[in-house]
N, CA, C and O atoms as CSV, one atom per row, in Angstrom:
chain,resi,resn,atom,element,x,y,z
A,1,MET,N,N,5.068,33.571,79.015
A,1,MET,CA,C,6.243,33.210,78.695
A,1,MET,C,C,7.442,34.878,78.596
A,1,MET,O,O,7.122,35.266,77.473
A,2,PRO,N,N,7.797,35.226,78.767
A,2,PRO,CA,C,8.160,36.796,78.695
A,2,PRO,C,C,8.866,36.045,77.147
A,2,PRO,O,O,8.954,34.879,76.764
A,3,GLY,N,N,9.291,37.410,76.533
A,3,GLY,CA,C,9.194,37.339,75.738
A,3,GLY,C,C,8.853,36.216,73.830
A,3,GLY,O,O,9.364,36.362,72.720
A,4,SER,N,N,7.767,35.199,74.365
A,4,SER,CA,C,6.770,34.806,73.372
A,4,SER,C,C,5.833,36.206,72.640
A,4,SER,O,O,5.613,37.402,72.826
A,5,PRO,N,N,5.532,35.193,71.805
A,5,PRO,CA,C,5.077,36.415,71.459
A,5,PRO,C,C,3.637,35.449,71.438
A,5,PRO,O,O,3.483,34.250,71.668
A,6,THR,N,N,2.796,36.379,71.108
A,6,THR,CA,C,1.846,36.500,72.068
A,6,THR,C,C,0.387,35.943,69.631
A,6,THR,O,O,0.635,35.985,68.426
A,7,VAL,N,N,-0.854,35.568,70.552
A,7,VAL,CA,C,-1.856,34.602,69.988
A,7,VAL,C,C,-2.043,35.879,68.111
A,7,VAL,O,O,-2.192,35.497,66.950
A,8,ASP,N,N,-1.955,37.071,68.576
A,8,ASP,CA,C,-2.762,37.991,67.824
A,8,ASP,C,C,-1.040,38.548,66.972
A,8,ASP,O,O,-1.249,39.048,65.867
A,9,VAL,N,N,-0.236,38.521,67.186
A,9,VAL,CA,C,0.677,38.654,66.504
A,9,VAL,C,C,0.986,36.673,65.989
A,9,VAL,O,O,1.927,36.574,65.202
A,10,VAL,N,N,0.617,35.917,66.194
A,10,VAL,CA,C,0.818,34.507,65.596
A,10,VAL,C,C,-0.223,34.367,64.654
A,10,VAL,O,O,-0.038,33.639,63.679
A,11,VAL,N,N,-1.465,35.060,64.833
A,11,VAL,CA,C,-2.768,34.871,63.531
A,11,VAL,C,C,-2.063,35.707,62.991
A,11,VAL,O,O,-1.382,35.140,62.136
A,12,ALA,N,N,-1.815,36.996,63.044
A,12,ALA,CA,C,-1.943,38.118,62.094
A,12,ALA,C,C,-0.570,37.431,60.981
A,12,ALA,O,O,-0.849,37.473,59.783
A,13,ARG,N,N,0.457,36.991,61.251
A,13,ARG,CA,C,1.756,36.243,60.226
A,13,ARG,C,C,0.697,34.943,60.502
A,13,ARG,O,O,1.080,34.847,61.668
A,14,ALA,N,N,-0.396,33.780,60.389
A,14,ALA,CA,C,-1.581,33.689,59.588
A,14,ALA,C,C,-2.067,33.500,58.978
A,14,ALA,O,O,-2.252,32.452,58.358
A,15,LEU,N,N,-2.751,35.127,58.870
A,15,LEU,CA,C,-3.617,35.893,57.457
A,15,LEU,C,C,-2.848,36.498,56.953
A,15,LEU,O,O,-3.488,37.477,56.569
A,16,GLU,N,N,-1.459,36.679,56.537
A,16,GLU,CA,C,-0.914,36.999,55.666
A,16,GLU,C,C,0.136,36.838,55.046
A,16,GLU,O,O,0.990,37.400,54.360
A,17,ALA,N,N,-0.433,35.135,55.849
A,17,ALA,CA,C,0.487,33.517,54.682
A,17,ALA,C,C,-1.042,33.165,54.269
A,17,ALA,O,O,-1.180,32.392,53.321
A,18,TYR,N,N,-2.071,33.619,54.839
A,18,TYR,CA,C,-3.923,33.300,53.878
A,18,TYR,C,C,-4.355,34.060,53.238
A,18,TYR,O,O,-5.528,33.882,52.911
A,19,GLU,N,N,-3.655,35.262,52.741
A,19,GLU,CA,C,-3.720,36.348,52.026
A,19,GLU,C,C,-3.278,35.616,50.245
A,19,GLU,O,O,-3.857,35.311,49.203
A,20,ALA,N,N,-2.203,35.627,50.697
A,20,ALA,CA,C,-2.174,35.237,49.664
A,20,ALA,C,C,-2.243,33.596,49.099
A,20,ALA,O,O,-2.196,33.289,47.908
A,21,LEU,N,N,-2.359,32.669,50.200
A,21,LEU,CA,C,-2.919,31.953,49.678
A,21,LEU,C,C,-4.222,31.603,48.883
A,21,LEU,O,O,-4.480,30.702,48.084
A,22,THR,N,N,-5.432,33.341,49.735
A,22,THR,CA,C,-6.592,33.123,49.198
A,22,THR,C,C,-6.269,34.192,47.620
A,22,THR,O,O,-6.752,33.886,46.530
A,23,SER,N,N,-5.483,35.280,47.814
A,23,SER,CA,C,-5.017,35.977,46.269
A,23,SER,C,C,-4.335,35.120,44.290
A,23,SER,O,O,-4.381,35.524,43.128
A,24,LEU,N,N,-3.620,33.417,45.226
A,24,LEU,CA,C,-3.219,31.945,44.360
A,24,LEU,C,C,-4.865,31.415,44.371
A,24,LEU,O,O,-4.841,30.758,43.331
A,25,GLY,N,N,-6.038,31.306,44.799
A,25,GLY,CA,C,-7.060,30.345,44.837
A,25,GLY,C,C,-8.366,31.813,44.211
A,25,GLY,O,O,-9.596,31.774,44.174
A,26,GLU,N,N,-7.969,32.277,44.047
A,26,GLU,CA,C,-8.669,33.809,42.738
A,26,GLU,C,C,-8.751,33.751,41.283
A,26,GLU,O,O,-9.553,33.988,40.380
A,27,ASP,N,N,-6.664,33.013,41.595
A,27,ASP,CA,C,-6.549,33.030,39.958
A,27,ASP,C,C,-7.614,32.114,38.946
A,27,ASP,O,O,-8.042,32.220,37.797
A,28,VAL,N,N,-7.784,31.067,40.196
A,28,VAL,CA,C,-9.214,30.028,39.579
A,28,VAL,C,C,-10.371,30.186,38.780
A,28,VAL,O,O,-10.959,29.104,38.801
A,29,GLU,N,N,-11.265,31.377,37.770
A,29,GLU,CA,C,-12.275,31.939,38.156
A,29,GLU,C,C,-13.272,31.719,37.989
A,29,GLU,O,O,-14.130,32.511,37.601
A,30,ASP,N,N,-13.380,30.805,38.192
A,30,ASP,CA,C,-14.743,30.233,38.444
A,30,ASP,C,C,-14.706,29.823,39.745
A,30,ASP,O,O,-15.728,29.288,40.173
A,31,GLU,N,N,-13.666,29.961,40.557
A,31,GLU,CA,C,-13.767,29.694,42.040
A,31,GLU,C,C,-13.856,30.817,42.970
A,31,GLU,O,O,-13.796,30.850,44.199
A,32,TRP,N,N,-14.060,32.001,41.830
A,32,TRP,CA,C,-13.855,33.052,43.238
A,32,TRP,C,C,-14.565,33.780,43.655
A,32,TRP,O,O,-14.178,34.861,44.097
A,33,SER,N,N,-15.679,33.456,43.645
A,33,SER,CA,C,-17.180,33.702,44.950
A,33,SER,C,C,-16.953,32.364,46.006
A,33,SER,O,O,-17.210,32.532,47.198
A,34,TYR,N,N,-16.543,31.249,45.604
A,34,TYR,CA,C,-16.180,29.934,45.943
A,34,TYR,C,C,-14.879,30.860,47.781
A,34,TYR,O,O,-15.025,31.111,48.978
A,35,VAL,N,N,-13.320,31.011,46.187
A,35,VAL,CA,C,-12.419,31.539,47.317
A,35,VAL,C,C,-12.913,32.357,48.351
A,35,VAL,O,O,-12.419,32.326,49.478
A,36,ASN,N,N,-14.174,33.335,47.940
A,36,ASN,CA,C,-13.556,35.342,48.990
A,36,ASN,C,C,-14.721,34.380,49.461
A,36,ASN,O,O,-14.321,34.121,50.596
A,37,ASP,N,N,-15.815,33.739,49.324
A,37,ASP,CA,C,-16.834,33.088,50.850
A,37,ASP,C,C,-15.772,31.901,52.065
A,37,ASP,O,O,-15.679,31.915,53.292
A,38,LEU,N,N,-15.241,31.152,51.196
A,38,LEU,CA,C,-14.737,29.836,52.424
A,38,LEU,C,C,-13.468,31.380,52.841
A,38,LEU,O,O,-13.901,31.530,53.984
A,39,SER,N,N,-12.771,32.070,52.770
A,39,SER,CA,C,-12.028,32.934,52.885
A,39,SER,C,C,-12.741,33.671,54.593
A,39,SER,O,O,-12.827,33.518,55.812
A,40,GLY,N,N,-13.104,34.545,53.366
A,40,GLY,CA,C,-13.737,34.917,54.947
A,40,GLY,C,C,-13.825,34.723,56.337
A,40,GLY,O,O,-13.736,35.174,57.479
A,41,ALA,N,N,-14.132,33.457,55.302
A,41,ALA,CA,C,-15.929,32.409,56.968
A,41,ALA,C,C,-14.330,31.917,57.975
A,41,ALA,O,O,-14.333,32.112,59.191
A,42,TRP,N,N,-13.394,31.451,57.451
A,42,TRP,CA,C,-12.322,31.256,58.592
A,42,TRP,C,C,-11.537,32.512,58.690
A,42,TRP,O,O,-10.438,31.993,58.886
A,43,ARG,N,N,-11.382,33.363,58.694
A,43,ARG,CA,C,-10.928,34.739,59.094
A,43,ARG,C,C,-12.272,34.472,59.911
A,43,ARG,O,O,-12.470,33.548,60.701
A,44,ASP,N,N,-12.902,35.202,59.646
A,44,ASP,CA,C,-14.307,35.694,60.688
A,44,ASP,C,C,-13.523,34.615,62.058
A,44,ASP,O,O,-13.538,34.992,63.230
A,45,ARG,N,N,-12.928,33.362,61.649
A,45,ARG,CA,C,-12.720,32.244,62.965
A,45,ARG,C,C,-11.483,32.737,63.353
A,45,ARG,O,O,-11.598,33.291,64.446
A,46,LEU,N,N,-10.390,32.772,62.941
A,46,LEU,CA,C,-9.890,33.257,63.157
A,46,LEU,C,C,-9.819,34.612,64.623
A,46,LEU,O,O,-9.504,34.577,65.813
A,47,ASP,N,N,-10.391,35.855,63.499
A,47,ASP,CA,C,-10.813,37.072,64.725
A,47,ASP,C,C,-10.874,37.249,65.728
A,47,ASP,O,O,-10.516,38.213,66.404
A,48,GLU,N,N,-11.596,35.836,66.110
A,48,GLU,CA,C,-13.270,34.798,67.296
A,48,GLU,C,C,-11.772,34.799,67.828
A,48,GLU,O,O,-11.738,35.905,68.370
A,49,VAL,N,N,-10.521,34.245,68.006
A,49,VAL,CA,C,-9.681,33.582,68.885
A,49,VAL,C,C,-8.830,34.959,68.927
A,49,VAL,O,O,-8.440,35.254,70.057
A,50,VAL,N,N,-8.533,35.707,68.057
A,50,VAL,CA,C,-7.568,37.001,69.033
A,50,VAL,C,C,-8.506,38.218,69.647
A,50,VAL,O,O,-8.015,39.169,70.254
A,51,ALA,N,N,-9.758,38.077,69.434
A,51,ALA,CA,C,-10.076,38.767,70.163
A,51,ALA,C,C,-10.629,37.431,71.459
A,51,ALA,O,O,-11.816,37.700,71.646
A,52,THR,N,N,-10.378,36.591,72.067
A,52,THR,CA,C,-10.615,36.125,72.822
A,52,THR,C,C,-9.454,35.879,73.909
A,52,THR,O,O,-9.406,35.580,75.102
A,53,ARG,N,N,-8.579,36.152,72.911
A,53,ARG,CA,C,-6.988,35.209,73.268
A,53,ARG,C,C,-5.542,36.334,72.800
A,53,ARG,O,O,-4.337,36.456,73.023
A,54,GLY,N,N,-6.577,36.933,72.077
A,54,GLY,CA,C,-5.370,37.591,71.556
A,54,GLY,C,C,-3.672,38.497,71.896
A,54,GLY,O,O,-2.764,38.965,71.209
A,55,GLY,N,N,-4.086,38.311,73.794
A,55,GLY,CA,C,-2.489,39.251,74.059
A,55,GLY,C,C,-2.566,37.456,75.403
A,55,GLY,O,O,-2.335,37.398,76.610
A,56,SER,N,N,-2.885,36.593,74.639
A,56,SER,CA,C,-1.834,35.317,75.311
A,56,SER,C,C,-1.212,34.692,74.779
A,56,SER,O,O,-1.380,34.215,73.657
A,57,ALA,N,N,0.174,34.500,75.947
A,57,ALA,CA,C,1.429,33.918,74.839
A,57,ALA,C,C,1.134,32.799,74.586
A,57,ALA,O,O,0.185,32.065,74.864
A,58,VAL,N,N,2.799,32.642,73.548
A,58,VAL,CA,C,2.086,31.392,72.758
A,58,VAL,C,C,3.214,30.446,72.868
A,58,VAL,O,O,4.172,31.162,73.160
A,59,GLU,N,N,3.606,29.251,72.794
A,59,GLU,CA,C,4.520,28.655,73.463
A,59,GLU,C,C,5.534,28.507,72.149
A,59,GLU,O,O,4.646,28.467,71.298
A,60,PRO,N,N,6.506,28.422,71.548
A,60,PRO,CA,C,7.286,27.674,71.034
A,60,PRO,C,C,6.883,27.061,70.122
A,60,PRO,O,O,6.673,27.478,68.983
A,61,PRO,N,N,6.670,25.538,70.723
A,61,PRO,CA,C,5.699,24.607,69.556
A,61,PRO,C,C,4.952,24.431,68.608
A,61,PRO,O,O,4.836,23.914,67.497
A,62,VAL,N,N,4.241,25.305,69.755
A,62,VAL,CA,C,2.916,26.303,68.218
A,62,VAL,C,C,3.573,27.612,67.299
A,62,VAL,O,O,3.352,27.888,66.119
A,63,GLU,N,N,3.981,27.931,67.755
A,63,GLU,CA,C,5.098,29.020,66.475
A,63,GLU,C,C,5.090,28.595,65.847
A,63,GLU,O,O,4.741,28.916,64.711
A,64,ALA,N,N,5.773,26.873,66.533
A,64,ALA,CA,C,7.158,26.629,65.272
A,64,ALA,C,C,5.667,26.079,64.095
A,64,ALA,O,O,5.790,26.171,62.874
A,65,ALA,N,N,4.604,25.639,64.634
A,65,ALA,CA,C,3.818,24.625,64.358
A,65,ALA,C,C,3.312,25.862,63.833
A,65,ALA,O,O,2.572,25.305,63.023
A,66,ILE,N,N,3.078,27.214,63.605
A,66,ILE,CA,C,1.869,27.879,62.062
A,66,ILE,C,C,2.354,28.611,61.802
A,66,ILE,O,O,1.777,29.507,61.186
A,67,ASP,N,N,4.543,28.758,62.281
A,67,ASP,CA,C,5.243,29.307,60.898
A,67,ASP,C,C,5.802,27.944,59.842
A,67,ASP,O,O,6.102,28.214,58.679
A,68,ALA,N,N,5.901,26.595,60.317
A,68,ALA,CA,C,5.875,25.452,58.803
A,68,ALA,C,C,4.460,25.493,58.184
A,68,ALA,O,O,4.531,25.565,56.957
A,69,ALA,N,N,3.104,25.467,58.692
A,69,ALA,CA,C,1.918,25.866,58.281
A,69,ALA,C,C,2.423,26.782,56.681
A,69,ALA,O,O,2.503,26.540,55.477
A,70,CYS,N,N,2.658,27.891,57.606
A,70,CYS,CA,C,2.780,29.010,56.398
A,70,CYS,C,C,3.645,28.936,55.380
A,70,CYS,O,O,3.288,29.276,54.253
A,71,ALA,N,N,5.108,28.407,55.673
A,71,ALA,CA,C,6.096,28.471,54.592
A,71,ALA,C,C,5.753,26.910,53.857
A,71,ALA,O,O,6.409,26.486,52.906
A,72,GLU,N,N,4.695,26.221,54.438
A,72,GLU,CA,C,4.720,24.994,53.170
A,72,GLU,C,C,3.347,25.676,52.306
A,72,GLU,O,O,3.174,25.476,51.104
A,73,ILE,N,N,2.349,26.580,53.236
A,73,ILE,CA,C,1.481,26.784,52.105
A,73,ILE,C,C,1.975,28.214,51.278
A,73,ILE,O,O,1.315,28.945,50.540
A,74,GLY,N,N,2.883,28.270,51.552
A,74,GLY,CA,C,3.538,29.515,50.844
A,74,GLY,C,C,5.000,29.008,49.440
A,74,GLY,O,O,5.768,29.526,48.629
A,75,ARG,N,N,4.587,27.711,49.970
A,75,ARG,CA,C,5.272,26.830,48.377
A,75,ARG,C,C,4.898,26.524,47.491
A,75,ARG,O,O,5.466,25.860,46.624
A,76,LEU,N,N,3.053,27.254,47.513
A,76,LEU,CA,C,2.143,26.415,47.038
A,76,LEU,C,C,2.716,27.422,46.063
A,76,LEU,O,O,3.504,28.320,46.357
A,77,THR,N,N,2.029,27.056,44.402
A,77,THR,CA,C,2.635,27.828,43.486
A,77,THR,C,C,1.290,26.882,42.162
A,77,THR,O,O,1.545,26.629,40.985
A,78,ASP,N,N,0.416,26.673,42.647
A,78,ASP,CA,C,-1.024,25.626,41.830
A,78,ASP,C,C,-2.373,26.190,42.122
A,78,ASP,O,O,-3.089,25.912,43.084
A,79,PRO,N,N,-2.595,26.962,41.223
A,79,PRO,CA,C,-4.022,27.910,42.047
A,79,PRO,C,C,-5.556,26.935,42.766
A,79,PRO,O,O,-6.574,27.283,43.365
A,80,HIS,N,N,-4.832,25.235,42.163
A,80,HIS,CA,C,-6.125,24.168,42.719
A,80,HIS,C,C,-5.984,23.636,44.104
A,80,HIS,O,O,-6.801,23.083,44.840
A,81,ARG,N,N,-4.397,24.036,44.303
A,81,ARG,CA,C,-4.129,23.311,44.986
A,81,ARG,C,C,-3.759,24.366,46.777
A,81,ARG,O,O,-3.614,24.209,47.989
A,82,ALA,N,N,-3.787,25.688,45.381
A,82,ALA,CA,C,-4.519,27.209,46.834
A,82,ALA,C,C,-5.542,26.207,47.428
A,82,ALA,O,O,-5.373,25.481,48.407
A,83,ILE,N,N,-6.671,26.318,46.613
A,83,ILE,CA,C,-7.480,26.142,46.908
A,83,ILE,C,C,-8.429,25.256,47.910
A,83,ILE,O,O,-9.363,25.471,48.684
A,84,ASP,N,N,-7.434,23.816,47.323
A,84,ASP,CA,C,-7.704,22.880,48.185
A,84,ASP,C,C,-7.286,22.799,50.230
A,84,ASP,O,O,-7.730,22.132,51.164
A,85,TRP,N,N,-6.235,23.876,50.084
A,85,TRP,CA,C,-5.460,24.548,51.555
A,85,TRP,C,C,-6.449,25.888,52.361
A,85,TRP,O,O,-6.657,26.509,53.403
A,86,LEU,N,N,-6.699,25.765,51.371
A,86,LEU,CA,C,-7.911,28.035,51.928
A,86,LEU,C,C,-8.855,26.474,53.138
A,86,LEU,O,O,-7.824,26.636,53.791
A,87,SER,N,N,-9.240,25.945,53.494
A,87,SER,CA,C,-9.922,25.255,54.563
A,87,SER,C,C,-9.122,24.270,54.716
A,87,SER,O,O,-9.711,23.225,54.993
A,88,THR,N,N,-8.118,24.201,54.651
A,88,THR,CA,C,-6.943,22.561,55.797
A,88,THR,C,C,-6.403,23.995,56.422
A,88,THR,O,O,-6.421,24.160,57.642
A,89,PHE,N,N,-5.869,25.138,55.425
A,89,PHE,CA,C,-4.815,26.140,56.532
A,89,PHE,C,C,-5.216,26.665,58.194
A,89,PHE,O,O,-4.510,26.880,59.180
A,90,PRO,N,N,-6.686,26.745,57.949
A,90,PRO,CA,C,-6.734,27.738,58.802
A,90,PRO,C,C,-7.428,26.864,59.817
A,90,PRO,O,O,-7.776,27.163,60.959
A,91,GLN,N,N,-7.545,25.855,59.244
A,91,GLN,CA,C,-7.840,24.143,61.231
A,91,GLN,C,C,-7.294,23.878,61.392
A,91,GLN,O,O,-7.540,23.153,62.356
A,92,VAL,N,N,-5.316,23.779,60.917
A,92,VAL,CA,C,-3.855,24.116,60.968
A,92,VAL,C,C,-4.099,24.816,61.731
A,92,VAL,O,O,-4.702,24.275,62.657
A,93,VAL,N,N,-3.985,25.535,61.817
A,93,VAL,CA,C,-3.816,27.068,63.079
A,93,VAL,C,C,-4.507,27.186,63.852
A,93,VAL,O,O,-3.827,27.534,64.817
A,94,LEU,N,N,-6.293,27.091,64.368
A,94,LEU,CA,C,-6.172,26.742,65.091
A,94,LEU,C,C,-5.914,26.044,66.246
A,94,LEU,O,O,-5.688,26.384,67.407
A,95,LEU,N,N,-6.020,24.691,65.507
A,95,LEU,CA,C,-5.199,23.113,66.590
A,95,LEU,C,C,-4.423,23.264,67.223
A,95,LEU,O,O,-4.346,23.129,68.445
A,96,ALA,N,N,-3.088,23.847,65.839
A,96,ALA,CA,C,-2.329,24.340,67.081
A,96,ALA,C,C,-1.934,25.018,68.085
A,96,ALA,O,O,-1.032,24.883,68.912
A,97,LEU,N,N,-3.503,26.482,67.714
A,97,LEU,CA,C,-3.765,27.200,69.592
A,97,LEU,C,C,-5.047,26.083,69.791
A,97,LEU,O,O,-5.761,26.490,70.707
A,98,GLY,N,N,-5.176,25.761,69.647
A,98,GLY,CA,C,-5.818,24.629,71.032
A,98,GLY,C,C,-7.700,24.676,70.682
A,98,GLY,O,O,-8.638,24.017,71.133
A,99,GLU,N,N,-7.611,25.730,69.731
A,99,GLU,CA,C,-8.511,25.397,69.524
A,99,GLU,C,C,-9.673,24.903,68.711
A,99,GLU,O,O,-9.235,24.354,67.700
A,100,ARG,N,N,-10.930,24.887,68.759
A,100,ARG,CA,C,-11.634,24.495,68.330
A,100,ARG,C,C,-12.540,24.971,66.400
A,100,ARG,O,O,-13.108,25.971,65.962
A,101,PRO,N,N,-12.157,23.458,65.772
A,101,PRO,CA,C,-11.703,24.441,64.103
A,101,PRO,C,C,-13.002,25.256,63.880
A,101,PRO,O,O,-13.100,26.009,62.911
């Protein structure tokens, strides 16, 4: 679809939002290692998708779903809630892209 964003562009936006989520979760000192291990694992999974489908076009509803998920996590202010979303958010992105979590 001409003019549509590609998987790599949409995932880059999601990863930017995910970085902010990870930073918020790191505020829970006792969970720092867990937060970073979990974040690293999900980043690796999203990087796999970019490596295999990076240049593929993304349909507008998929882009809208991922943008909505990014906006939702952008509203979080509680570090404990951020930790809850660390594994949920990447799965939403992957499912929107038609990938297995």
